[in-house]
N, C-alpha and C positions, 0 to 999 in steps of 0.2 A: 303426404303431409309429414313434415318433420316432427320429431318428438324429443323432449328432454326429460330426464328423470326428475320427478317432482320432489321427492323426499326419500330418505332412507327408511322411513316408517313403513311397516307392513299394514295394509288395510284389510278389513273384512269387506265382503261385497256390500253389506249394509252401510258401512262407513263411506265406501266409495260412492255409492248412490246418493248419499246425503251430501257429499262434497260436490257432486255434479249439480244437484238441485240448487245449491247456493252460490256456485262459482260462476264468474263471467267468462271463464275459459274452459275449454274441453280437455278431458284427460282420458288416456287409454289405461285400461286395467289388465294386468296379466299376473296371475298367481300371487296376488297380494301387493304387487308393486304398482305404483301409479306414475304415469308419464304425462307431462304437460304437452299438448299439441301446439307446435310453433306455427307462426304465420306462414302464408304462402305467397308466391309471386302473382303479379297481375295476370300473366299468361296462364298460370295454373288455375286461377279463378275463372278466367274466360273459358277454358276448356271444360271445366265442370259445368258452367252455365250452358255451354253449347250442347253437351251431352244431355243435360236435363231437358232443355227445350226440344231437342230432337225426339227424345223418348216421350216426353209429355204430349207432343203433337201426335206421335204415332199411336199412343195409347188412349187418346181422347175417346170417350164413350165406353171404355172398358172398365172392369172392376179392379184393375191393377193401378198402383200408384208409384210415382217416381219420387225419391227422397234424396236429399243431398247431405253434405258433410256435417250438419248439425244434429242429425238423427243417429242415435246410438244403435249398434247391432250387438246382440248377445251371440257371439261366435261359439262360446262354450260356457254354459251356465255355471256360475260360481268360479270360473277360471279366467275367461278372456272376454273383455268387452272393448269395442273400438268404434270408430266413426269412419266408415267408408266414404270416399269422395262422392259416389253415386250408388244408389241401390234401387232395385225395382222389386216390389213384392205384390203378390196377389192373394196372400193368405188372409182370410177373414179376421183372424186374431190380430194380425199386424195392422190391419186397417182400423181397428178399434183401439190400438195401443196409444198411450199418451206420449211416450218418449223412446221406447226401446222395441225394435223389431227382432224377429227370430227366424223368419223363413223367406229370405230373398231368393228370387229366381236368377237375378243378374246383379253382379257387383262390378264397379268400375273404379280403378285407382289411376290417378294422373301421376306419372313418375317424376321424381326429382333425383338429382345426383346422389343425395344422401339416403334415399329410400328405395331406389330401383332394385337393388339386389335383394333387399328384405321383402319387397312386394312380390318379386318373382318366386322366391323360395320359401322362407319361413312363413310369411303371411298367407301365401297361397296354400301351403300345407295345412294351416289352421282353417282356412275357408273350406277346404275340401271336406271337412267334417260335417258341414251343413248339408243335410239330406236334400233340402229344397234347391240348392244352388246348381244351376245348369250351365251358366256362362260367367266367365271372368275375363274382363278386358283391362289391359294395361295400355294407357295412352301416353306416348312420348310427347314432351313439350319442346323438344329440340329439333325434331324432324317429323315428317308425316309417317307415323308408324303406330299401328294398333295391333297389339299382340292378343289374339283371340284364343282363349282356352274354353273348350266345350266338353261337357260330360256326355259321352256316347252311351248308347243303350247298354253296352257291356259294363259300364261303370268306369271305363278307362277315359282319361282326359286327352283329347286331341288338341293340336296346336296349329294355328294358322296365322302367319304374319301378313298384315295388309299394309301396303306401302304407297298406294296411289290415291289421289283425291277421288277418283272415279270408283274405287273399291266400295263394296257394300257388304254388310253381313246381316243375314236374316235370322231373327230370333223366333223360331216356330212356337215356343211356349207363350210368347206374347203377341204373336201375329203381326209383328212389325219389323221393319228393316232400318238399320242404321247406316248412314252414308258418311264416309270419311270427310267429304266436302263440308257436311254440316258440322261435324265434330271440330274441324279446324277453321271454320269461318272466322275471319277477322283476327286470328291468333298470331299472324305474322310468321307462320311456319311454312317451310318449303318441302317439296318432295325430295326423296333421296335421289342422288345422281350417281351413275356408274360411269367412270371415266375409262375409255378404251385403253388397252395397253399400247403404248407408242411403238413397241417392237413388233406388234402384230400387223 
């Protein structure tokens, strides 16, 4: 999701929360600065919906909940608050929260040209601070590609790129499997193709 700086004024967390309560638009907060979240493409919206539906179906009957981009995440209390495209949490406190969650197991961001580098680097480094987070998925909206980052038992994050509609990823903490075919359903996205070298 793209963002634009809202104002040069520096906000306290309380002022920011009050702004969010009365505003029709969402804003990201980082160290006193507030950024308005811009609109997204139809494909971006479809991919979020597909991720939500796939996860919601897989988690039916469990105590975990799937939330989308209108729910706020406290990435770092007093410092950074944002709105991930998709989040899954199983924490009892999150399930009782009114608007802000704190302990997601899985976060998904659908990439756009303007946010891709930030989502892979700066934002990922912020998300890593969440002790609960075990999986971070970056979903391309231009080709079939899901970048899967997973926190291993050692604490190191592994990386697996998935590029086929038949690819699947299992989330053991949630007991469910995500299929790329479901993520990209009706989104008008094709698989990557590798063209052979004509000289070979």
